C-alpha positions in Angstrom: 0.0 0.0 0.0 1.4 3.4 -1.0 1.6 6.4 1.3 -1.2 8.3 -0.5 -3.5 5.3 -0.3 -2.8 5.0 3.5 -3.6 8.7 4.1 -6.9 8.4 2.1 -7.9 5.3 4.0 -7.1 7.0 7.4 -9.2 10.1 6.5 -12.2 7.9 5.6 -12.0 5.9 8.8 -11.8 9.1 10.9 -14.9 10.6 9.3 -16.9 7.3 9.7 -15.8 7.2 13.4 -17.0 10.7 14.0 -20.4 10.0 12.5 -20.8 7.0 14.7 -20.0 8.9 17.8 -22.6 11.6 16.9 -25.2 9.0 16.3 -24.3 7.3 19.6 -24.8 10.4 21.7 -28.4 10.9 20.4 -29.5 7.4 21.3 -30.3 6.0 24.7 -27.5 4.8 26.9 -28.7 1.2 26.7 -28.7 1.2 22.9 -25.2 2.8 22.9 -23.8 0.2 25.2 -25.5 -2.6 23.2 -23.9 -1.2 20.0 -20.4 -1.2 21.5 -20.7 -4.7 22.8 -22.1 -6.0 19.6 -19.1 -4.8 17.6 -15.9 -6.3 18.9 -13.6 -4.0 16.8 -14.2 -0.5 15.7 -13.0 0.8 12.3 -10.2 2.6 14.1 -8.9 -0.6 15.7 -9.0 -2.3 12.3 -6.9 0.4 10.8 -4.2 0.2 13.5 -4.2 -3.6 13.0 -3.5 -3.1 9.3 -0.8 -0.6 10.1 0.9 -3.1 12.5 0.9 -5.7 9.7 2.6 -3.5 7.2 6.4 -4.1 6.8 8.8 -1.5 8.1 9.6 1.3 5.6 13.4 1.0 6.2 13.2 -2.7 5.6 11.4 -2.2 2.4 13.9 0.3 1.1 16.8 -2.0 2.1 15.2 -4.9 0.2 14.6 -2.8 -2.9 18.2 -1.6 -2.9 19.5 -5.2 -2.6 17.4 -6.3 -5.6 18.8 -3.4 -7.7 22.4 -4.4 -6.8 22.0 -8.1 -7.6 19.8 -7.5 -10.6 17.4 -10.3 -9.4 13.8 -9.8 -8.4 13.6 -13.0 -6.4 15.7 -14.5 -3.7 16.7 -18.1 -4.4 18.7 -20.7 -2.5 19.6 -22.6 -5.7 23.3 -22.1 -6.6 24.5 -22.2 -10.2 26.3 -25.4 -11.0 29.8 -24.6 -12.2 31.3 -27.5 -14.2 34.7 -28.8 -13.1 37.6 -27.7 -15.3 39.2 -30.6 -17.1 42.9 -30.2 -17.8 43.7 -30.1 -21.5 45.9 -33.1 -22.6 48.3 -31.6 -25.1 50.2 -34.9 -25.4 47.3 -37.1 -26.5 48.1 -39.8 -24.0 44.6 -40.0 -22.5 43.1 -40.2 -26.0 45.5 -43.0 -26.9 44.7 -45.1 -23.8 40.9 -44.7 -24.4 41.3 -45.7 -28.0 43.2 -48.8 -27.0 40.4 -49.8 -24.6 37.8 -49.2 -27.3 39.8 -51.2 -29.9 40.7 -53.9 -27.4 44.4 -53.4 -27.9 47.4 -53.5 -25.5 48.8 -49.9 -25.3 52.5 -49.4 -26.1 54.1 -48.5 -22.9 57.1 -47.1 -24.8 54.8 -44.7 -26.6 53.1 -43.4 -23.5 56.5 -42.9 -21.7 58.0 -40.9 -24.6 54.9 -39.1 -25.9 56.4 -35.8 -24.8 59.8 -36.3 -26.3 60.7 -33.9 -29.2 62.0 -37.0 -31.1 59.9 -40.2 -31.0 61.2 -43.4 -32.5 58.6 -46.2 -32.8 60.6 -48.3 -35.2 59.9 -52.0 -35.3 57.1 -52.1 -32.8 54.8 -54.2 -35.0 52.0 -51.6 -34.7 50.2 -52.6 -37.8 47.4 -50.6 -39.3 45.2 -50.5 -36.2 48.0 -49.6 -33.8 49.1 -46.8 -36.2 45.5 -45.4 -36.3 45.5 -45.3 -32.5 48.9 -43.5 -32.4 48.0 -41.0 -35.1 44.7 -40.1 -33.6 46.4 -39.4 -30.3 49.0 -37.3 -32.0 46.5 -35.0 -33.6 46.6 -32.8 -30.5 50.3 -33.5 -29.5 52.4 -30.4 -29.3 55.7 -31.9 -28.2 56.9 -34.3 -31.0 58.8 -32.8 -33.9 60.5 -35.9 -35.3 58.4 -39.1 -35.7 59.8 -42.4 -36.9 57.3 -45.2 -37.7 59.6 -47.4 -39.7 59.2 -51.1 -40.0 55.7 -51.3 -38.5 53.8 -52.8 -41.5 51.3 -49.9 -41.5 50.5 -50.3 -45.2 48.2 -47.9 -47.1 45.5 -47.6 -44.4 48.1 -46.7 -41.8 49.7 -44.1 -44.2 46.3 -42.6 -44.7 45.8 -42.2 -41.0 49.2 -40.5 -40.8 48.1 -38.1 -43.5 44.9 -37.3 -41.6 47.0 -36.6 -38.5 49.2 -34.1 -40.4 46.1 -32.1 -41.2 45.7 -31.3 -37.5 49.2 -31.5 -36.2 51.5 -28.6 -37.2 54.4 -29.5 -34.9 55.8 -32.6 -36.7 58.5 -31.5 -39.2 60.4 -34.8 -39.8 58.5 -38.0 -40.8 60.0 -41.4 -41.4 57.8 -44.1 -42.9 60.4 -46.5 -44.2 59.8 -50.2 -44.8 56.0 -50.2 -44.3 54.6 -51.7 -47.5 53.0 -48.3 -48.5 51.8 -48.2 -52.0 49.8 -45.8 -54.2 46.8 -45.1 -51.9 49.0 -44.3 -49.0 51.4 -42.2 -51.0 48.5 -40.4 -52.7 47.1 -39.4 -49.3 50.4 -38.2 -48.0 51.1 -36.2 -51.2 47.6 -34.6 -51.0 48.5 -33.3 -47.5 52.0 -32.2 -48.5 50.6 -30.2 -51.4 49.3 -27.6 -48.9 51.2 -28.6 -45.8 54.1 -26.2 -45.1 55.4 -27.8 -41.9 56.9 -31.2 -42.9 60.6 -30.5 -43.9 61.8 -34.1 -44.1 60.0 -37.3 -45.5 61.4 -40.8 -45.8 59.6 -43.4 -47.9 62.6 -45.7 -48.1 62.1 -49.4 -48.8 58.4 -49.4 -49.6 58.7 -51.0 -53.0 57.5 -47.9 -54.8 57.2 -48.1 -58.6 57.0 -45.8 -61.5 53.3 -45.0 -61.2 53.9 -43.8 -57.6 56.6 -41.5 -59.0 53.9 -39.5 -60.8 52.2 -38.7 -57.5 55.4 -37.6 -55.9 56.3 -35.5 -58.9 53.0 -33.6 -58.7 53.7 -32.9 -55.1 57.2 -31.6 -55.8 55.8 -29.2 -58.3 53.5 -27.6 -55.7 55.5 -28.1 -52.4 58.3 -25.6 -51.8 59.0 -26.4 -48.1 60.1 -30.0 -48.2 63.8 -29.9 -47.8 64.7 -33.6 -47.5 63.3 -36.6 -49.4 64.5 -40.2 -49.1 63.2 -42.6 -51.9 66.0 -45.1 -51.7 65.6 -48.9 -51.8 62.5 -48.7 -54.0 61.8 -49.9 -57.6 61.9 -46.8 -59.7 63.1 -47.4 -63.2 64.1 -44.9 -65.9 60.4 -44.0 -66.4 59.9 -43.1 -62.8 63.2 -41.3 -62.5 62.3 -39.3 -65.6 59.0 -38.1 -64.0 60.8 -37.1 -60.8 63.6 -35.3 -62.6 61.2 -33.3 -64.7 59.6 -32.0 -61.5 62.9 -31.3 -59.8 64.1 -29.1 -62.7 61.8 -26.4 -61.4 62.0 -27.2 -57.6 64.7 -25.3 -55.9 63.6 -25.9 -52.3 64.5 -29.6 -51.9 68.0 -29.7 -50.6 68.7 -33.4 -50.0 67.6 -36.3 -52.3 68.3 -40.0 -51.9 67.7 -42.2 -54.9 70.1 -45.0 -54.0 69.3 -48.6 -54.6 66.7 -48.2 -57.3 66.6 -49.7 -60.8 68.1 -46.8 -62.8 70.4 -47.6 -65.7 72.2 -45.5 -68.3 69.2 -43.8 -69.8 67.9 -42.8 -66.4 71.3 -41.6 -65.4 71.4 -39.2 -68.3 68.1 -37.8 -67.2 69.5 -37.3 -63.7 72.5 -35.5 -65.1 70.3 -33.1 -67.0 68.4 -32.4 -63.9 71.6 -31.7 -61.9 72.8 -29.3 -64.6 69.8 -26.9 -64.1 68.7 -27.6 -60.5 69.8 -24.9 -58.1 68.6 -26.3 -54.9 70.1 -29.7 -54.3 72.9 -29.7 -51.8 73.2 -33.5 -51.2 72.5 -36.1 -53.9 72.8 -39.9 -53.2 72.7 -42.1 -56.3 74.7 -45.1 -55.3 73.9 -48.6 -56.4 72.3 -47.6 -59.7 73.9 -47.9 -63.2 75.8 -45.1 -64.9 77.9 -46.9 -67.5 79.9 -44.8 -69.9 77.2 -42.5 -71.2 75.8 -41.8 -67.8 79.3 -41.1 -66.5 79.9 -38.5 -69.2 76.6 -36.8 -68.5 77.3 -36.5 -64.8 80.8 -35.1 -65.4 79.3 -32.5 -67.8 76.6 -31.6 -65.3 79.3 -30.8 -62.6 80.7 -28.1 -64.8 77.5 -26.1 -64.6 76.0 -27.1 -61.2 76.6 -24.5 -58.6 74.7 -25.9 -55.6 75.9 -29.5 -54.9 78.1 -30.0 -51.9 77.9 -33.8 -51.6 77.6 -36.4 -54.4 77.5 -40.1 -53.8 78.2 -42.3 -56.9 79.3 -45.5 -55.1 78.8 -48.8 -56.9 77.4 -47.2 -60.0 79.7 -48.7 -62.6 81.4 -45.4 -62.9 83.5 -45.3 -66.1 87.0 -44.8 -64.7 88.4 -44.0 -68.1 86.7 -40.6 -67.7 88.9 -39.7 -64.7 90.8 -37.0 -66.6 87.6 -35.3 -67.7 86.2 -35.6 -64.2 89.3 -33.8 -62.9 88.7 -31.0 -65.4 85.1 -30.6 -64.2 86.1 -30.5 -60.6 88.6 -27.8 -61.4 85.7 -25.7 -62.7 83.2 -26.6 -60.0 83.4 -24.3 -56.9 80.8 -25.9 -54.5 81.4 -29.7 -54.4 83.2 -30.7 -51.3 82.5 -34.4 -50.9 82.6 -36.9 -53.8 82.1 -40.6 -53.1 83.2 -43.1 -55.8 83.7 -46.2 -53.6 83.0 -49.8 -54.9 83.8 -48.8 -58.5 86.6 -50.6 -60.3 89.3 -48.0 -60.3 92.7 -49.1 -61.7 95.9 -47.6 -60.4 96.7 -45.5 -63.5 93.2 -44.0 -63.5 93.4 -43.3 -59.7 96.7 -41.4 -60.3 95.1 -39.3 -63.0 92.2 -38.5 -60.7 94.3 -37.5 -57.8 96.5 -35.3 -60.1 93.4 -33.7 -61.6 91.6 -32.8 -58.3 94.7 -31.2 -56.9 93.6 -28.1 -58.9 90.1 -28.1 -57.3 89.4 -25.2 -55.0 86.5 -26.7 -53.2 86.8 -30.5 -53.0 87.8 -31.6 -49.5 86.9 -35.3 -49.3 87.2 -38.0 -51.9 85.7 -41.3 -50.8 87.1 -44.4 -52.3 85.5 -47.3 -50.5 86.8 -50.8 -51.4 85.7 -54.3 -50.6 88.3 -54.8 -47.7 88.2 -51.3 -46.2 87.6 -47.6 -46.8 90.1 -45.2 -48.2 89.5 -41.5 -47.9 91.7 -39.0 -49.6 91.7 -35.4 -48.5 92.5 -33.0 -51.2 
């Protein structure tokens, strides 16, 4: 009830009370007494009763001020439930353990112990496809590992696809080794698709997967678009001249790849000539390994000619390539012109003593060559120029 309403009500009661008193004085004493006894409460008493029941003005003001401060019109004893904060697992360990339970697999204790190491080697743990899927899903959120080695785990194409999916979420892994895993076209295609737009992986090894010429086309397309991959190991595969031709065409315009290993493939003289043409124009390769392939006479001449124009190679490995030792004098002339090559390996090639003498005399004029490796069947000879 407002103050104005209370004042109006009080005025009305007072007037009615005055009228009743006037009427009472005109009547007989008996009637007046009877009227008072018949009515237990007068209007005035009723008013004072209402006044007593009204809340104190100061209490009302305090309650109004409290409601304005809290912004709530009603008092409540129900407290807001605050969810417990769950610690973020930046290693992926909890995810891995849960996946192993869901997939009914025994977790790798080595993996869980070293999941926060910057370099993680899971080589030869027989993970298989399912084990690799569990590992890669866990590593999607991992922020510790930079170098991941999954060699010799028989992960096959499905495992390689799971690795590719992991790379779309993980931006911390820069070195990836997938050697000896029976990965073929589907797995390589998934990896290349990620590497086309992934600028974080700097080193990739697909050594010993039995890759063939059709896979070389996938890798070549990736090399045309990727300008961040610095190291690529394709050794111990089955690339022939056709596959090497595809790769060399892509490498003629790629100057970002610094290290390339094509050792132990099925390249012969024709493929070697294509390699030499690539080396003559490529300005990015610093280290090139081509051992255990076939050069023969024509391939040897092409390599020697390429060294005259190449200005980036620092290390060249031509061990066990049937290097034509009759070209030693020409090789010496090329080395005299080349100003960047510091390491040349020609071990396990048949080098006769007169040819070796010609080579040593020729490279004495080189201003850059520091190590000449001449590995033989019973030891290793290193000549420092």
